[in-house]
C-alpha positions as a printed NumPy array, in Angstrom:
array([[-49.377,   7.95 ,   7.363],
       [-48.38 ,   4.288,   6.562],
       [-46.058,   2.244,   8.762],
       [-42.602,   1.87 ,   7.396],
       [-42.127,  -1.555,   5.318],
       [-39.674,  -2.597,   7.79 ],
       [-42.351,  -2.261,  10.702],
       [-44.598,  -4.538,   9.043],
       [-41.835,  -7.149,   8.132],
       [-40.764,  -7.533,  11.522],
       [-44.635,  -7.641,  13.003],
       [-45.124, -10.456,  10.429],
       [-42.028, -12.029,  11.683],
       [-42.984, -12.034,  15.252],
       [-46.423, -13.386,  14.489],
       [-44.852, -15.843,  12.589],
       [-42.558, -16.829,  15.263],
       [-45.143, -16.842,  18.087],
       [-47.448, -19.095,  15.875],
       [-44.379, -21.871,  15.199],
       [-43.746, -21.785,  18.994],
       [-47.309, -22.219,  19.634],
       [-47.682, -25.121,  17.218],
       [-44.567, -26.647,  18.868],
       [-45.962, -26.088,  22.312],
       [-48.981, -27.893,  21.37 ],
       [-47.267, -30.612,  19.599],
       [-45.393, -31.153,  22.737],
       [-48.128, -31.126,  24.802],
       [-50.266, -33.765,  23.091],
       [-47.127, -36.074,  22.706],
       [-46.549, -35.902,  26.199],
       [-50.224, -36.491,  26.971],
       [-50.254, -39.402,  24.395],
       [-47.501, -40.93 ,  26.11 ],
       [-48.671, -40.724,  29.769],
       [-52.128, -42.14 ,  28.811],
       [-50.303, -45.082,  26.822],
       [-48.364, -45.682,  30.195],
       [-51.548, -45.697,  32.367],
       [-53.261, -47.985,  30.182],
       [-50.185, -50.316,  30.148],
       [-50.221, -50.005,  34.201],
       [-53.918, -50.578,  34.395],
       [-53.765, -53.726,  32.278],
       [-50.576, -55.105,  34.206],
       [-52.421, -54.708,  37.275],
       [-55.207, -56.513,  36.091],
       [-53.504, -59.284,  34.528],
       [-51.579, -59.667,  38.093],
       [-54.823, -59.677,  40.03 ],
       [-55.392, -62.917,  38.095],
       [-51.759, -64.458,  37.63 ],
       [-49.518, -62.823,  40.703],
       [-46.555, -61.462,  39.233],
       [-44.414, -64.495,  41.446],
       [-45.886, -67.12 ,  39.422],
       [-43.982, -65.861,  36.26 ],
       [-40.758, -64.463,  35.138],
       [-41.288, -63.075,  31.295],
       [-42.701, -59.761,  30.524],
       [-46.371, -60.535,  30.214],
       [-47.344, -57.418,  28.32 ],
       [-44.889, -58.259,  25.849],
       [-45.242, -61.665,  25.375],
       [-48.871, -61.24 ,  23.623],
       [-50.804, -62.218,  20.35 ],
       [-54.04 , -61.74 ,  18.734],
       [-56.527, -64.252,  17.974],
       [-59.695, -64.621,  16.013],
       [-62.618, -67.222,  16.739],
       [-66.341, -66.322,  16.455],
       [-66.548, -68.346,  20.169],
       [-64.416, -65.542,  21.697],
       [-66.01 , -62.633,  20.181],
       [-66.556, -60.63 ,  16.881],
       [-63.084, -58.718,  17.195],
       [-59.479, -60.171,  17.57 ],
       [-58.833, -61.237,  21.027],
       [-55.617, -60.6  ,  23.12 ],
       [-53.755, -63.489,  24.689],
       [-51.057, -62.627,  27.438],
       [-49.095, -65.508,  28.18 ],
       [-47.363, -65.913,  31.574],
       [-44.19 , -68.365,  31.674],
       [-41.478, -69.241,  34.246],
       [-38.128, -70.648,  33.052],
       [-39.593, -70.907,  29.586],
       [-42.464, -73.028,  30.669],
       [-46.047, -72.366,  30.15 ],
       [-48.067, -70.779,  33.463],
       [-51.029, -69.426,  32.353],
       [-52.79 , -67.429,  29.593],
       [-55.089, -64.639,  30.083],
       [-57.713, -63.942,  26.884],
       [-59.82 , -61.224,  26.574],
       [-63.176, -62.612,  24.997],
       [-66.688, -60.689,  24.729],
       [-69.863, -62.044,  26.1  ],
       [-72.299, -61.065,  23.225],
       [-75.396, -61.503,  25.075],
       [-75.718, -59.445,  28.122],
       [-78.934, -57.956,  28.927],
       [-77.86 , -54.37 ,  27.791],
       [-75.071, -55.646,  25.285],
       [-71.531, -56.819,  25.34 ],
       [-69.714, -58.184,  28.209],
       [-66.045, -57.83 ,  28.282],
       [-63.806, -60.269,  30.383],
       [-60.68 , -61.25 ,  31.017],
       [-60.244, -65.258,  31.623],
       [-57.045, -66.515,  33.267],
       [-56.605, -70.037,  32.224],
       [-53.445, -72.094,  34.013],
       [-51.624, -74.627,  31.935],
       [-53.408, -77.441,  33.421],
       [-56.6  , -76.037,  32.109],
       [-58.159, -74.898,  35.483],
       [-59.027, -71.136,  35.864],
       [-56.92 , -68.818,  37.706],
       [-59.799, -66.341,  37.588],
       [-62.129, -64.358,  35.724],
       [-62.676, -60.523,  35.635],
       [-65.457, -58.302,  33.967],
       [-63.589, -55.583,  32.314],
       [-66.728, -53.541,  31.042],
       [-70.242, -53.845,  31.002],
       [-73.492, -52.124,  30.724],
       [-75.978, -54.235,  32.87 ],
       [-78.818, -52.589,  34.888],
       [-77.139, -51.434,  38.316],
       [-78.388, -53.347,  41.138],
       [-79.767, -56.404,  38.794],
       [-76.685, -57.119,  36.517],
       [-74.003, -55.509,  38.094],
       [-73.106, -58.244,  40.735],
       [-70.685, -59.448,  38.01 ],
       [-68.31 , -56.799,  39.005],
       [-65.849, -57.91 ,  41.824],
       [-66.698, -54.627,  43.361],
       [-70.444, -55.098,  43.649],
       [-70.582, -58.953,  44.625],
       [-68.148, -61.872,  45.362],
       [-69.807, -63.854,  42.458],
       [-67.478, -63.505,  39.79 ],
       [-64.747, -64.864,  42.063],
       [-66.398, -68.362,  42.189],
       [-64.879, -69.06 ,  38.915],
       [-61.381, -69.332,  40.713],
       [-60.13 , -73.11 ,  40.504],
       [-62.887, -74.393,  38.089],
       [-62.064, -75.905,  34.711],
       [-64.347, -77.289,  31.524],
       [-64.673, -80.542,  33.62 ],
       [-65.222, -79.365,  37.18 ],
       [-68.172, -78.82 ,  37.299],
       [-68.928, -81.076,  33.997],
       [-69.383, -79.234,  30.675],
       [-73.07 , -79.905,  30.691],
       [-73.41 , -78.235,  34.131],
       [-71.604, -74.691,  32.848],
       [-75.058, -73.242,  32.964],
       [-76.983, -70.882,  35.592],
       [-78.987, -72.928,  37.869],
       [-82.547, -71.952,  36.282],
       [-81.147, -73.875,  32.905],
       [-80.355, -77.092,  34.79 ],
       [-76.496, -75.953,  35.732],
       [-74.378, -75.371,  38.583],
       [-74.135, -71.726,  38.696],
       [-76.265, -68.935,  40.563],
       [-77.923, -66.521,  38.678],
       [-79.031, -62.926,  40.294],
       [-82.321, -62.144,  41.938],
       [-84.697, -60.682,  39.128],
       [-81.685, -61.11 ,  36.507],
       [-80.518, -64.305,  34.405],
       [-79.351, -62.991,  31.599],
       [-76.535, -61.479,  32.821],
       [-74.963, -64.289,  34.583],
       [-76.103, -66.734,  31.883],
       [-73.933, -64.27 ,  29.298],
       [-70.606, -64.57 ,  31.582],
       [-70.883, -68.442,  32.311],
       [-71.535, -69.119,  28.747],
       [-68.62 , -67.031,  27.533],
       [-66.159, -68.551,  30.321],
       [-67.189, -72.061,  29.179],
       [-66.396, -71.062,  25.404],
       [-62.985, -69.474,  26.387],
       [-62.245, -72.818,  28.498],
       [-63.119, -74.897,  25.758],
       [-60.971, -72.42 ,  23.096],
       [-58.319, -72.725,  25.489],
       [-58.337, -76.658,  25.779],
       [-58.34 , -76.971,  21.804],
       [-55.584, -74.652,  21.019],
       [-53.267, -74.734,  24.159],
       [-50.181, -75.75 ,  22.395],
       [-50.57 , -73.351,  19.455],
       [-51.724, -70.261,  21.799],
       [-47.769, -70.795,  23.717],
       [-46.156, -71.642,  20.366],
       [-46.884, -68.596,  18.529],
       [-44.411, -65.607,  18.415],
       [-45.238, -62.613,  20.262],
       [-46.825, -59.951,  18.084],
       [-46.344, -56.183,  18.573],
       [-49.202, -53.787,  18.775],
       [-51.567, -56.207,  20.507],
       [-54.608, -53.672,  21.368],
       [-54.932, -53.543,  25.407],
       [-58.374, -54.615,  26.249],
       [-58.181, -52.053,  29.535],
       [-59.087, -48.608,  28.657],
       [-58.362, -45.685,  30.372],
       [-61.277, -43.837,  32.115]])
């Protein structure tokens, strides 16, 4: 005996309702997850920036006061620049260049430069260097990266912005020269770019949708 048409219609309606509710629930979970990931990325980036430029040194929204610039000396992709200001005056800029010539590929950096063109600090965001050889660029493995703080394009002289094996002022690692050479070179190029473009970097209007260089793990 065939079921009544009314029963079939009711069953179809119930299935349709569950389908709509299921789709809505999936969309809601996806949106909440996306929002949470975006906020995690934002907080991770802010933490990284404040490790280099302490929060008490500026009074603007450093994440919102950001632009992107393109220059082959900084990398093949647009580079985020976060500007720190206090009472409207430039304090520092944090750039996110890439060293293309690491031993195992690109090394992504954060380079914080004060308005007086000295380094507030340098950190490595991501790399694929060989564990035990190239990874002393990571602050959790070695204090080497902390040695950039306070230096400038003229301290040491620009000609000395090389590892010692190349006649410069910077230590290389035991069994690994390519990795520190790549980082030193990238920091030098970033300092030179900042010195040549400082006024323009701080005068450009902030841009919305600047890509975060910090990825959520």
